[in-house]
N, C-alpha and C positions, 0 to 999 in steps of 0.2 A: 514094438510097433506103436507109433503115435496114433492116437485116436483122432479121426478127422473132425475138424471144427470144435474140438474140445468136448465132444459128446462122450458119454459113457458108452462104450462099445464092447460089451462083454463078448458078444459073438465074434467081433473082429479080433479081439485079443485071443480068443480061443483058436482062431484060424491063423494067427500071426506066424507060427513056425512054417506054415505052408505058403504064405504070401510074402513074408519078409525077404526071402532071397532076391526078389525082384528089385528091392531098393538098395542092394549092395552096389557099390560104385561099379559102373559099367563104362566101357569106352564110349567116348563122345563120338557118335557116328551120324553123320549127316544123312538125312533121308529116313531115319529110323527113330521111332519114339517108343517109350515103355509106358504101359497103362496097367494099373492095378485096379481091379474091380471087386468090391465086396458087397454081397447081398446078405443083409442081416435083418430078417423080418421085413418091416416096412421101410428100412433104411437101405438105400442104394448109394454106394460111395465109389468115387473114382479118384485115383491119384495119377496124374500125367506128368512124365518127365521127358522133355522134348528139347533138342537143340533149337535155338532161336532161328537158325538158318532155315529150318523146315517151315517155319511160320512167317518169317519176315523177309528172308533172303539176305539177312545180315545178322551179326551177333554182337555188335558193339552198341554202346550208348548212342541214341539217335543224334546225328550230327547236323541235320537240317530240318526244315519244315516238312519236307516230303517223308522223311523217316519218322519224325514225331507223329505225323498223321497216320502212318502205317501202324505205329505202336498203339495209338488211341483206337484205331479200328480193330486191331487184334484184341485189345482189352474189352471193347464193346461186344465183339462177337463171342468171346469166351464167357463173358458175364451173362449172356443169354444162353445159359447152360442147356435149356430144353431144345435149342436148335443144334447144339453140338452132340448131345446124347438124346436120341429120340427113343422113347419108351412106348410100349403098346398103349393105346388109348384106354383100354379096359383096366389097366393097372392104376390109372389116375395118379401118376407121379408128378411131382412138382419140385423144382429146385428149392432148397432151403438155405444153402450157402455156397459161395464160390470164393476161393482164395487163390490169388495169382501171385507168384513170387518169382521175380526176375529183376536183374539190375536195370533193364530198360524201363521199368515202371517207377523207378526212383526219381525224386525231384532233382537230384544232382548226380552227375556221373560218379560211379564208384571209384574209390581211391586206387584199387588194384584190380586187374583183370585176370581171368583164368587163361592166360596164354592166348588170348584172342577168341576163345570159345566160351560161349555162354548158353545156358539152358533156361527153360521155363519149367517151373514146378507149379502145378495147379491141383487144387483139390476141389471137387464138386460133390455136394451131398444133396440127395433127393429124398423126399418122403413119399411113399406110395400108399394110397388109401386101400388099394386092393392088390397086395403083393402076390396073391395066388395067381394073378394073371401076368406076372412079370417073369417071362421066360427068355427074353432077348432084349437087346438094345442095338440100335443102329449108331455106330460111331461115325459121325459126319465131319471128320477132320481132313478128308482128302480133297473134297471139293473146295476150291478157293485157295488151297495150299499145294501148288504143283511140286514143291520140293519134298513133300511128305510121300514116301514110297511104301513104308511098312510100319505097322504098330505091333510090337510084341506085347501080348496081353497075358496077365496072370489073373485068374478069376477064382474067387472063393465064394461058394454059394451053398445053400443047404444040400444040394445034390452032390456036392464034392468040389474038388479043386481041379482046375484044368489050365494048361498053358496053350495058347494058340497065337496065330499071326493073322492080322488083318491087312488088307490092301484096298486100293480103289475099286477093284472088281469084286471084293468080298468084305464089306464093311459091317456086316451084321454079326454080333456076338450072341451065340445061343447057349443056353444051359438047361 
């Protein structure tokens, strides 16, 4: 399991056998995203794997100014990680890094495409000053992304590991 943002993640590595299966190749399914969440002391990490169609309504390199503007807006929204993943105020969590990986963010179109299907892979890392108050997070990916129907979640935290599903009616992940 790759440590997020190059950090030494002993706790994450210990949990790797329980979290890693979520990163195995899965079918590209529109409307569904995969999210891995790891809580390791004061570090809260997210790995999102999502078809671009869920977020943009298209999966190709932007072809016109309207599509380029949609990609810029997506990047801006995701880089404001605290609005995507809302933690309890008492935990005093702040984002420390965001990494977005997708062909649509490249300066030039990719040479080859994945059969017309493209995903976004994103890593978000937070540092929480009072992690003892961190027992939940609101995943705010449904508002503004009408093509997003479900998020399959794998969570590794001190209390254990759990798999669950989130949707627009239930976007709070609790542990």
